[in-house]
N, C-alpha and C positions, 0 to 999 in steps of 0.2 A: 447572539444565540449561544447557549451553553450546552456542551456535550459532555458525556461522562463514560468512563469505563469503570465498572465496579465488579469486584471479585470478593465475595464474602469469606472465601476460604483460601485466600492467596497464600502460596507457599513461600514465606520469607526464608532466605538462605544466608549463610555466612559468606559464601563465595559469590563473586559477581557473575552475572549472566546477562545475556541479551534477551530482551523480551520483544516479540513481534505481535502486534495487534492488527487484525483486519478491520477495515472500516465498518463492516457489518457487526462488529463487537462493540462499537461505540454508539451509545444511545443518546437520543435527544433528552436533555435535562429540562431546560426551560428557555424561554426567549420570546421575542415579539412575533416571530413567524409561526409559532405554535407547533413546530415539528418539521418533518421532512427528512431529507437525506443529507448527510455531511458531504459537501463538495469542496469546501475551502476552509482551512483551519488557520486562525490568526494567532491569538495568544493562547498560552497554556497555563494551567494551575494544577497543582498536585496537593492532595491531602490524604492522610491515612488515619485510621482510628484503631486502637488496640481493643481486642475483645476482653472478656473478663480475665484478670490476672496478667494480661499482656503488657509488655513494656519493651523499650529498646530504641534503637536509632535506625533510620532508613536513609541510605545515601543514593542519590540519583546522579550518575556520572555519564558524560557524553550523551546527554538526552537530546534526541533529534527526531524529526519526522522525515521519513523517506517514502516517496511514492514508489511502490513496488508493483504497480498495476502491470499486468501482462497483456499487452495488446497483440491480438492475433491477426490483425489486418496488415498486410504489407503495403508499402507506399506504391502509388501508381507509377509505372514506368512507361515512357513514350520514347519513340525514336523517329527520326526523319526517314530512315531506311534500315533494312535488315536483310541478312542473307536468306535465301529461299528456304523455307521450312523452319526458320528461327524466329522466335517471338521475343520482343524486347524484354518482357517480364522474366525471361529465363535467367537473366543476370542475377536475380534474387533467389535462385535455388529452386525454382519451380521445374517441373519436368521438361527436359530438353527434347524437342521433337526430332532433331537431326543430329547425327554424329559430327557434322561439320560446324556446329555452332560454337 
């Protein structure tokens, strides 16, 4: 399957910069599945086209994909025993029920 990020008015600059894209900004282009959601990315291909009168060179440096997903669920904590009024999950920063924990 092929996915694409397209920006018709991309601001090319002389100085380098970091560009972050959200998965919601990457659209399905074509492929045997006929669409869906991007879950796993394999290979990458880049292309650009200049508008009328445009010319120049584009450099891609330190090109990489980083999963920046923010997971809000904490891992499950269990314990074989705990002090009275203290819950095992309090070790992860949840509200402590007793000052003795």
